[in-house]
C-alpha positions as YAML, in Angstrom:
chain: A
units: angstrom
residues:
- id: 1
  name: UNK
  ca: [6.85, 32.47, -25.24]
- id: 2
  name: UNK
  ca: [4.62, 32.40, -28.32]
- id: 3
  name: UNK
  ca: [6.64, 29.56, -29.88]
- id: 4
  name: UNK
  ca: [6.39, 27.53, -26.65]
- id: 5
  name: UNK
  ca: [2.60, 27.96, -26.56]
- id: 6
  name: UNK
  ca: [2.34, 26.90, -30.23]
- id: 7
  name: UNK
  ca: [4.51, 23.81, -29.58]
- id: 8
  name: UNK
  ca: [2.45, 22.85, -26.51]
- id: 9
  name: UNK
  ca: [-0.81, 23.19, -28.46]
- id: 10
  name: UNK
  ca: [0.70, 21.21, -31.34]
- id: 11
  name: UNK
  ca: [1.59, 18.33, -29.02]
- id: 12
  name: UNK
  ca: [-1.90, 18.28, -27.55]
- id: 13
  name: UNK
  ca: [-3.34, 18.36, -31.07]
- id: 14
  name: UNK
  ca: [-1.24, 15.32, -32.07]
- id: 15
  name: UNK
  ca: [-2.62, 13.38, -29.10]
- id: 16
  name: UNK
  ca: [-6.17, 14.42, -29.99]
- id: 17
  name: UNK
  ca: [-5.75, 13.47, -33.67]
- id: 18
  name: UNK
  ca: [-4.40, 10.00, -32.81]
- id: 19
  name: UNK
  ca: [-7.18, 9.42, -30.25]
- id: 20
  name: UNK
  ca: [-9.84, 10.54, -32.76]
- id: 21
  name: UNK
  ca: [-8.43, 8.35, -35.55]
- id: 22
  name: UNK
  ca: [-8.57, 5.38, -33.17]
- id: 23
  name: UNK
  ca: [-12.20, 6.08, -32.27]
- id: 24
  name: UNK
  ca: [-13.06, 6.37, -35.97]
- id: 25
  name: UNK
  ca: [-11.46, 2.97, -36.63]
- id: 26
  name: UNK
  ca: [-8.83, 4.36, -39.00]
- id: 27
  name: UNK
  ca: [-6.05, 3.41, -36.58]
- id: 28
  name: UNK
  ca: [-6.02, 0.78, -33.83]
- id: 29
  name: UNK
  ca: [-4.68, 0.61, -30.30]
- id: 30
  name: UNK
  ca: [-2.19, -2.00, -31.55]
- id: 31
  name: UNK
  ca: [-0.65, 0.67, -33.79]
- id: 32
  name: UNK
  ca: [0.29, 2.50, -30.60]
- id: 33
  name: UNK
  ca: [2.27, -0.52, -29.43]
- id: 34
  name: UNK
  ca: [4.18, -0.52, -32.73]
- id: 35
  name: UNK
  ca: [5.00, 3.18, -32.29]
- id: 36
  name: UNK
  ca: [6.05, 2.44, -28.71]
- id: 37
  name: UNK
  ca: [8.60, -0.12, -29.90]
- id: 38
  name: UNK
  ca: [9.98, 2.33, -32.45]
- id: 39
  name: UNK
  ca: [10.30, 5.02, -29.80]
- id: 40
  name: UNK
  ca: [11.78, 2.87, -27.03]
- id: 41
  name: UNK
  ca: [14.33, 1.16, -29.29]
- id: 42
  name: UNK
  ca: [15.25, 3.90, -31.78]
- id: 43
  name: UNK
  ca: [14.14, 7.50, -31.27]
- id: 44
  name: UNK
  ca: [14.36, 7.74, -27.45]
- id: 45
  name: UNK
  ca: [17.94, 6.36, -27.26]
- id: 46
  name: UNK
  ca: [18.89, 8.92, -29.93]
- id: 47
  name: UNK
  ca: [17.35, 11.72, -27.82]
- id: 48
  name: UNK
  ca: [19.44, 10.60, -24.82]
- id: 49
  name: UNK
  ca: [22.66, 10.27, -26.82]
- id: 50
  name: UNK
  ca: [22.05, 13.67, -28.39]
- id: 51
  name: UNK
  ca: [21.41, 15.31, -25.01]
- id: 52
  name: UNK
  ca: [24.70, 14.09, -23.55]
- id: 53
  name: UNK
  ca: [26.72, 14.65, -26.70]
- id: 54
  name: UNK
  ca: [25.66, 18.16, -27.63]
- id: 55
  name: UNK
  ca: [25.39, 19.81, -24.20]
- id: 56
  name: UNK
  ca: [28.02, 20.95, -21.72]
- id: 57
  name: UNK
  ca: [28.03, 18.49, -18.82]
- id: 58
  name: UNK
  ca: [29.00, 19.29, -15.23]
- id: 59
  name: UNK
  ca: [29.47, 16.77, -12.44]
- id: 60
  name: UNK
  ca: [27.24, 18.96, -10.25]
- id: 61
  name: UNK
  ca: [24.28, 17.90, -12.39]
- id: 62
  name: UNK
  ca: [24.57, 14.34, -11.10]
- id: 63
  name: UNK
  ca: [22.46, 15.44, -8.13]
- id: 64
  name: UNK
  ca: [19.45, 15.13, -10.44]
- id: 65
  name: UNK
  ca: [20.00, 11.37, -10.60]
- id: 66
  name: UNK
  ca: [19.40, 11.46, -6.84]
- id: 67
  name: UNK
  ca: [16.28, 13.57, -7.40]
- id: 68
  name: UNK
  ca: [14.85, 10.79, -9.59]
- id: 69
  name: UNK
  ca: [15.73, 8.17, -7.00]
- id: 70
  name: UNK
  ca: [14.49, 10.23, -4.04]
- id: 71
  name: UNK
  ca: [11.10, 11.08, -5.59]
- id: 72
  name: UNK
  ca: [10.50, 7.39, -6.29]
- id: 73
  name: UNK
  ca: [11.73, 6.30, -2.88]
- id: 74
  name: UNK
  ca: [9.48, 8.76, -1.02]
- id: 75
  name: UNK
  ca: [6.44, 7.54, -2.96]
- id: 76
  name: UNK
  ca: [7.46, 3.93, -2.30]
- id: 77
  name: UNK
  ca: [7.61, 4.64, 1.45]
- id: 78
  name: UNK
  ca: [4.16, 6.26, 1.30]
- id: 79
  name: UNK
  ca: [2.85, 3.16, -0.49]
- id: 80
  name: UNK
  ca: [4.14, 1.01, 2.39]
- id: 81
  name: UNK
  ca: [2.17, 3.17, 4.85]
- id: 82
  name: UNK
  ca: [-0.96, 2.75, 2.75]
- id: 83
  name: UNK
  ca: [-0.64, -1.01, 2.58]
- id: 84
  name: UNK
  ca: [0.43, -2.10, 6.07]
- id: 85
  name: UNK
  ca: [-2.83, -3.99, 6.64]
- id: 86
  name: UNK
  ca: [-4.05, -4.08, 3.04]
- id: 87
  name: UNK
  ca: [-4.88, -6.97, 0.76]
- id: 88
  name: UNK
  ca: [-2.31, -8.46, -1.61]
- id: 89
  name: UNK
  ca: [-4.08, -6.75, -4.53]
- id: 90
  name: UNK
  ca: [-3.87, -3.31, -2.89]
- id: 91
  name: UNK
  ca: [-0.21, -3.80, -2.00]
- id: 92
  name: UNK
  ca: [0.59, -4.51, -5.63]
- id: 93
  name: UNK
  ca: [-1.48, -1.54, -6.79]
- id: 94
  name: UNK
  ca: [0.03, 1.09, -4.49]
- id: 95
  name: UNK
  ca: [3.66, -0.06, -4.59]
- id: 96
  name: UNK
  ca: [3.69, -0.22, -8.40]
- id: 97
  name: UNK
  ca: [1.47, 2.78, -9.24]
- id: 98
  name: UNK
  ca: [2.40, 5.37, -6.60]
- id: 99
  name: UNK
  ca: [6.12, 5.49, -7.48]
- id: 100
  name: UNK
  ca: [7.55, 5.37, -11.01]
- id: 101
  name: UNK
  ca: [7.39, 8.10, -13.65]
- id: 102
  name: UNK
  ca: [6.77, 7.86, -17.39]
- id: 103
  name: UNK
  ca: [9.51, 10.29, -18.38]
- id: 104
  name: UNK
  ca: [10.93, 8.66, -21.51]
- id: 105
  name: UNK
  ca: [7.64, 8.18, -23.37]
- id: 106
  name: UNK
  ca: [5.88, 11.30, -22.13]
- id: 107
  name: UNK
  ca: [8.06, 14.11, -20.76]
- id: 108
  name: UNK
  ca: [11.08, 13.89, -23.06]
- id: 109
  name: UNK
  ca: [9.18, 15.27, -26.09]
- id: 110
  name: UNK
  ca: [8.22, 18.38, -24.11]
- id: 111
  name: UNK
  ca: [11.72, 18.72, -22.66]
- id: 112
  name: UNK
  ca: [13.66, 18.31, -25.89]
- id: 113
  name: UNK
  ca: [11.53, 20.80, -27.81]
- id: 114
  name: UNK
  ca: [10.62, 23.38, -25.14]
- id: 115
  name: UNK
  ca: [13.15, 23.36, -22.29]
- id: 116
  name: UNK
  ca: [16.44, 23.89, -24.11]
- id: 117
  name: UNK
  ca: [19.57, 21.68, -24.17]
- id: 118
  name: UNK
  ca: [20.34, 22.00, -20.45]
- id: 119
  name: UNK
  ca: [16.70, 21.34, -19.57]
- id: 120
  name: UNK
  ca: [16.62, 18.20, -21.72]
- id: 121
  name: UNK
  ca: [19.86, 16.99, -20.11]
- id: 122
  name: UNK
  ca: [18.37, 17.54, -16.64]
- id: 123
  name: UNK
  ca: [15.31, 15.47, -17.58]
- id: 124
  name: UNK
  ca: [17.66, 12.69, -18.80]
- id: 125
  name: UNK
  ca: [19.48, 12.62, -15.47]
- id: 126
  name: UNK
  ca: [16.27, 12.52, -13.42]
- id: 127
  name: UNK
  ca: [15.03, 9.71, -15.65]
- id: 128
  name: UNK
  ca: [18.23, 7.69, -15.14]
- id: 129
  name: UNK
  ca: [17.48, 7.56, -11.40]
- id: 130
  name: UNK
  ca: [13.79, 6.99, -12.06]
- id: 131
  name: UNK
  ca: [14.46, 4.14, -14.53]
- id: 132
  name: UNK
  ca: [16.52, 2.22, -11.99]
- id: 133
  name: UNK
  ca: [13.56, 2.16, -9.64]
- id: 134
  name: UNK
  ca: [10.52, 1.99, -11.93]
- id: 135
  name: UNK
  ca: [11.98, -0.68, -14.24]
- id: 136
  name: UNK
  ca: [13.75, -2.75, -11.61]
- id: 137
  name: UNK
  ca: [13.77, -1.97, -7.90]
- id: 138
  name: UNK
  ca: [10.05, -1.20, -7.42]
- id: 139
  name: UNK
  ca: [9.02, -4.43, -9.12]
- id: 140
  name: UNK
  ca: [11.59, -6.51, -7.22]
- id: 141
  name: UNK
  ca: [10.51, -5.03, -3.85]
- id: 142
  name: UNK
  ca: [6.81, -5.50, -4.62]
- id: 143
  name: UNK
  ca: [7.31, -9.11, -5.72]
- id: 144
  name: UNK
  ca: [9.37, -9.88, -2.61]
- id: 145
  name: UNK
  ca: [6.78, -8.23, -0.36]
- id: 146
  name: UNK
  ca: [3.70, -10.03, -1.72]
- id: 147
  name: UNK
  ca: [5.52, -13.39, -1.96]
- id: 148
  name: UNK
  ca: [7.18, -13.00, 1.48]
- id: 149
  name: UNK
  ca: [10.64, -13.50, 0.01]
- id: 150
  name: UNK
  ca: [13.92, -11.59, -0.11]
- id: 151
  name: UNK
  ca: [14.57, -9.10, -2.90]
- id: 152
  name: UNK
  ca: [16.10, -10.89, -5.88]
- id: 153
  name: UNK
  ca: [18.85, -8.65, -7.28]
- id: 154
  name: UNK
  ca: [19.03, -10.64, -10.53]
- id: 155
  name: UNK
  ca: [15.31, -10.20, -11.18]
- id: 156
  name: UNK
  ca: [15.81, -6.46, -10.65]
- id: 157
  name: UNK
  ca: [18.74, -6.08, -13.07]
- id: 158
  name: UNK
  ca: [17.48, -8.27, -15.92]
- id: 159
  name: UNK
  ca: [14.62, -5.94, -17.00]
- id: 160
  name: UNK
  ca: [16.90, -2.89, -16.77]
- id: 161
  name: UNK
  ca: [19.57, -4.29, -19.08]
- id: 162
  name: UNK
  ca: [16.93, -5.00, -21.73]
- id: 163
  name: UNK
  ca: [15.90, -1.32, -21.89]
- id: 164
  name: UNK
  ca: [17.91, 0.62, -24.51]
- id: 165
  name: UNK
  ca: [17.43, 3.98, -22.77]
- id: 166
  name: UNK
  ca: [18.85, 2.68, -19.48]
- id: 167
  name: UNK
  ca: [21.82, 1.12, -21.29]
- id: 168
  name: UNK
  ca: [22.41, 4.54, -22.90]
- id: 169
  name: UNK
  ca: [22.55, 6.12, -19.44]
- id: 170
  name: UNK
  ca: [25.09, 3.53, -18.26]
- id: 171
  name: UNK
  ca: [27.30, 4.27, -21.27]
- id: 172
  name: UNK
  ca: [26.93, 8.01, -21.86]
- id: 173
  name: UNK
  ca: [26.85, 9.45, -18.33]
- id: 174
  name: UNK
  ca: [30.45, 8.25, -17.65]
- id: 175
  name: UNK
  ca: [31.53, 9.39, -21.13]
- id: 176
  name: UNK
  ca: [30.11, 12.87, -20.52]
- id: 177
  name: UNK
  ca: [31.54, 12.99, -17.00]
- id: 178
  name: UNK
  ca: [35.06, 12.13, -18.18]
- id: 179
  name: UNK
  ca: [34.76, 14.57, -21.07]
- id: 180
  name: UNK
  ca: [35.34, 12.16, -23.94]
- id: 181
  name: UNK
  ca: [34.41, 13.80, -27.26]
- id: 182
  name: UNK
  ca: [32.71, 11.53, -29.79]
- id: 183
  name: UNK
  ca: [32.73, 12.17, -33.55]
- id: 184
  name: UNK
  ca: [30.28, 14.89, -34.59]
- id: 185
  name: UNK
  ca: [28.88, 12.58, -37.31]
- id: 186
  name: UNK
  ca: [27.27, 10.47, -34.56]
- id: 187
  name: UNK
  ca: [25.28, 13.44, -33.31]
- id: 188
  name: UNK
  ca: [24.31, 14.51, -36.82]
- id: 189
  name: UNK
  ca: [22.53, 11.17, -37.11]
- id: 190
  name: UNK
  ca: [21.09, 11.09, -33.57]
- id: 191
  name: UNK
  ca: [19.75, 14.65, -33.81]
- id: 192
  name: UNK
  ca: [17.97, 13.78, -37.07]
- id: 193
  name: UNK
  ca: [16.31, 10.69, -35.53]
- id: 194
  name: UNK
  ca: [15.64, 12.46, -32.22]
- id: 195
  name: UNK
  ca: [13.48, 15.04, -34.01]
- id: 196
  name: UNK
  ca: [10.96, 12.27, -34.73]
- id: 197
  name: UNK
  ca: [10.62, 11.34, -31.04]
- id: 198
  name: UNK
  ca: [8.09, 14.03, -30.14]
- id: 199
  name: UNK
  ca: [5.48, 13.31, -32.84]
- id: 200
  name: UNK
  ca: [5.88, 9.53, -32.43]
- id: 201
  name: UNK
  ca: [5.42, 9.81, -28.64]
- id: 202
  name: UNK
  ca: [2.34, 12.05, -28.92]
- id: 203
  name: UNK
  ca: [0.64, 9.82, -31.50]
- id: 204
  name: UNK
  ca: [1.49, 6.77, -29.38]
- id: 205
  name: UNK
  ca: [-0.06, 8.37, -26.28]
- id: 206
  name: UNK
  ca: [-3.24, 9.22, -28.22]
- id: 207
  name: UNK
  ca: [-3.58, 5.67, -29.56]
- id: 208
  name: UNK
  ca: [-2.95, 4.00, -26.18]
- id: 209
  name: UNK
  ca: [-5.05, 6.41, -24.13]
- id: 210
  name: UNK
  ca: [-8.06, 4.58, -22.66]
- id: 211
  name: UNK
  ca: [-10.02, 6.94, -20.39]
- id: 212
  name: UNK
  ca: [-12.28, 4.80, -18.22]
- id: 213
  name: UNK
  ca: [-14.14, 5.82, -15.07]
- id: 214
  name: UNK
  ca: [-15.33, 3.26, -12.56]
- id: 215
  name: UNK
  ca: [-17.11, 4.61, -9.47]
- id: 216
  name: UNK
  ca: [-15.99, 1.57, -7.49]
- id: 217
  name: UNK
  ca: [-12.30, 2.48, -7.80]
- id: 218
  name: UNK
  ca: [-12.59, 6.27, -7.59]
- id: 219
  name: UNK
  ca: [-11.09, 6.50, -4.08]
- id: 220
  name: UNK
  ca: [-8.04, 4.39, -4.91]
- id: 221
  name: UNK
  ca: [-7.42, 6.32, -8.11]
- id: 222
  name: UNK
  ca: [-7.76, 9.67, -6.33]
- id: 223
  name: UNK
  ca: [-5.37, 8.52, -3.59]
- id: 224
  name: UNK
  ca: [-2.62, 7.88, -6.13]
- id: 225
  name: UNK
  ca: [-3.29, 11.00, -8.22]
- id: 226
  name: UNK
  ca: [-3.46, 13.40, -5.26]
- id: 227
  name: UNK
  ca: [-0.39, 11.97, -3.52]
- id: 228
  name: UNK
  ca: [1.76, 11.91, -6.68]
- id: 229
  name: UNK
  ca: [0.95, 15.44, -7.83]
- id: 230
  name: UNK
  ca: [0.89, 16.80, -4.28]
- id: 231
  name: UNK
  ca: [4.43, 15.50, -3.70]
- id: 232
  name: UNK
  ca: [5.45, 16.86, -7.12]
- id: 233
  name: UNK
  ca: [4.28, 20.33, -6.06]
- id: 234
  name: UNK
  ca: [6.16, 20.16, -2.73]
- id: 235
  name: UNK
  ca: [9.42, 18.84, -4.22]
- id: 236
  name: UNK
  ca: [9.08, 21.25, -7.13]
- id: 237
  name: UNK
  ca: [8.85, 24.26, -4.81]
- id: 238
  name: UNK
  ca: [11.91, 23.09, -2.86]
- id: 239
  name: UNK
  ca: [14.00, 22.46, -6.00]
- id: 240
  name: UNK
  ca: [12.95, 25.65, -7.81]
- id: 241
  name: UNK
  ca: [13.66, 27.89, -4.81]
- id: 242
  name: UNK
  ca: [16.75, 26.28, -3.28]
- id: 243
  name: UNK
  ca: [18.83, 24.47, -5.94]
- id: 244
  name: UNK
  ca: [21.88, 26.51, -7.09]
- id: 245
  name: UNK
  ca: [21.37, 25.99, -10.82]
- id: 246
  name: UNK
  ca: [20.24, 28.07, -13.76]
- id: 247
  name: UNK
  ca: [16.58, 28.87, -14.33]
- id: 248
  name: UNK
  ca: [16.43, 26.49, -17.31]
- id: 249
  name: UNK
  ca: [17.71, 23.55, -15.25]
- id: 250
  name: UNK
  ca: [15.48, 24.24, -12.23]
- id: 251
  name: UNK
  ca: [12.42, 24.62, -14.46]
- id: 252
  name: UNK
  ca: [13.11, 21.26, -16.13]
- id: 253
  name: UNK
  ca: [13.61, 19.57, -12.75]
- id: 254
  name: UNK
  ca: [10.23, 20.82, -11.55]
- id: 255
  name: UNK
  ca: [8.35, 19.87, -14.71]
- id: 256
  name: UNK
  ca: [9.70, 16.30, -14.83]
- id: 257
  name: UNK
  ca: [8.19, 15.63, -11.38]
- id: 258
  name: UNK
  ca: [4.72, 16.06, -12.92]
- id: 259
  name: UNK
  ca: [5.25, 13.13, -15.30]
- id: 260
  name: UNK
  ca: [2.48, 10.50, -15.36]
- id: 261
  name: UNK
  ca: [2.69, 6.99, -13.95]
- id: 262
  name: UNK
  ca: [5.15, 4.66, -15.67]
- id: 263
  name: UNK
  ca: [3.72, 2.70, -18.58]
- id: 264
  name: UNK
  ca: [5.44, -0.37, -17.08]
- id: 265
  name: UNK
  ca: [3.22, -0.32, -13.96]
- id: 266
  name: UNK
  ca: [0.16, -2.04, -15.53]
- id: 267
  name: UNK
  ca: [2.43, -4.68, -17.10]
- id: 268
  name: UNK
  ca: [4.14, -5.40, -13.79]
- id: 269
  name: UNK
  ca: [0.72, -5.51, -12.10]
- id: 270
  name: UNK
  ca: [-0.41, -8.13, -14.60]
- id: 271
  name: UNK
  ca: [2.77, -10.14, -14.01]
- id: 272
  name: UNK
  ca: [2.02, -10.27, -10.27]
- id: 273
  name: UNK
  ca: [-1.68, -11.10, -10.81]
- id: 274
  name: UNK
  ca: [-2.84, -7.76, -9.45]
- id: 275
  name: UNK
  ca: [-5.77, -5.58, -10.49]
- id: 276
  name: UNK
  ca: [-4.66, -4.71, -14.04]
- id: 277
  name: UNK
  ca: [-7.86, -2.81, -14.80]
- id: 278
  name: UNK
  ca: [-7.31, -0.50, -11.83]
- id: 279
  name: UNK
  ca: [-3.64, 0.01, -12.71]
- id: 280
  name: UNK
  ca: [-4.55, 0.83, -16.33]
- id: 281
  name: UNK
  ca: [-7.29, 3.24, -15.22]
- id: 282
  name: UNK
  ca: [-5.04, 5.26, -12.91]
- id: 283
  name: UNK
  ca: [-2.32, 5.22, -15.58]
- id: 284
  name: UNK
  ca: [-4.66, 6.72, -18.20]
- id: 285
  name: UNK
  ca: [-5.98, 9.34, -15.78]
- id: 286
  name: UNK
  ca: [-2.45, 10.36, -14.78]
- id: 287
  name: UNK
  ca: [-1.62, 10.84, -18.47]
- id: 288
  name: UNK
  ca: [-4.64, 13.11, -18.92]
- id: 289
  name: UNK
  ca: [-3.65, 15.13, -15.84]
- id: 290
  name: UNK
  ca: [-0.04, 15.49, -17.02]
- id: 291
  name: UNK
  ca: [-1.13, 16.40, -20.57]
- id: 292
  name: UNK
  ca: [-2.78, 19.46, -19.01]
- id: 293
  name: UNK
  ca: [-0.26, 20.29, -16.27]
- id: 294
  name: UNK
  ca: [3.08, 19.95, -18.08]
- id: 295
  name: UNK
  ca: [2.28, 22.34, -20.97]
- id: 296
  name: UNK
  ca: [0.86, 24.82, -18.42]
- id: 297
  name: UNK
  ca: [4.04, 24.60, -16.32]
- id: 298
  name: UNK
  ca: [6.22, 25.01, -19.40]
- id: 299
  name: UNK
  ca: [4.33, 28.20, -20.26]
- id: 300
  name: UNK
  ca: [3.88, 29.63, -16.73]
- id: 301
  name: UNK
  ca: [7.21, 28.92, -15.01]
...
């Protein structure tokens, strides 16, 4: 327990240091984008490969792919209820910011260092379902809805196949399921690179964090925050108390549901000419909420 507390505090300290260095002008927000590219293209894929290659995999765990899909889908349905008679701008905001979790950039560092091998694998599987929706389906559905057109399958798949982490899921889930053993030298390399993912992710979050508070958008921000974390609590209770898996796996499945809003949501909002400022505000606030909640859950569960 003591080591987990120290790791959680260390992660929070990394975020604080990066944020402080940015405010002092020593580092810039643009440095966070550079770290993001390193993480998304190098360290995060290594974390995923390492999780599947160094942990015993059971076909029963595939249910957690459905957990990632279901959590997104429920939030997407709620967003439709919120936007039945709403403006185009509000439809874009709710359908892109209510669903979608930032698991790869945010939750993986906590999982890989504090939740054990089976916990990290569980987070990977939830994220594989989440990635399909937050990087493809949610955007395609939102675009079709606001443009009054049919969902374009090609526009949904193109962004997914450009994301290294999603490609890793496509390759390594079947490999793990079939039981193919890859050379140990591969995992010697991936484990070495994967160790850098946590610090890089925390410094990136600190550099990109932009806490802004606008009284005019408080209600819309609170709607998203309360619904997301309220649903996370409900689903978490169900999973923790009913799923027939080990404590380590159930704990990881609960914690991943408290991930912040996907970092892709503001970009997709901009692409559809939505309210980017509002999307960025709720994204930053969700990060601050998750920075507090996830370490607490890791320690208390």
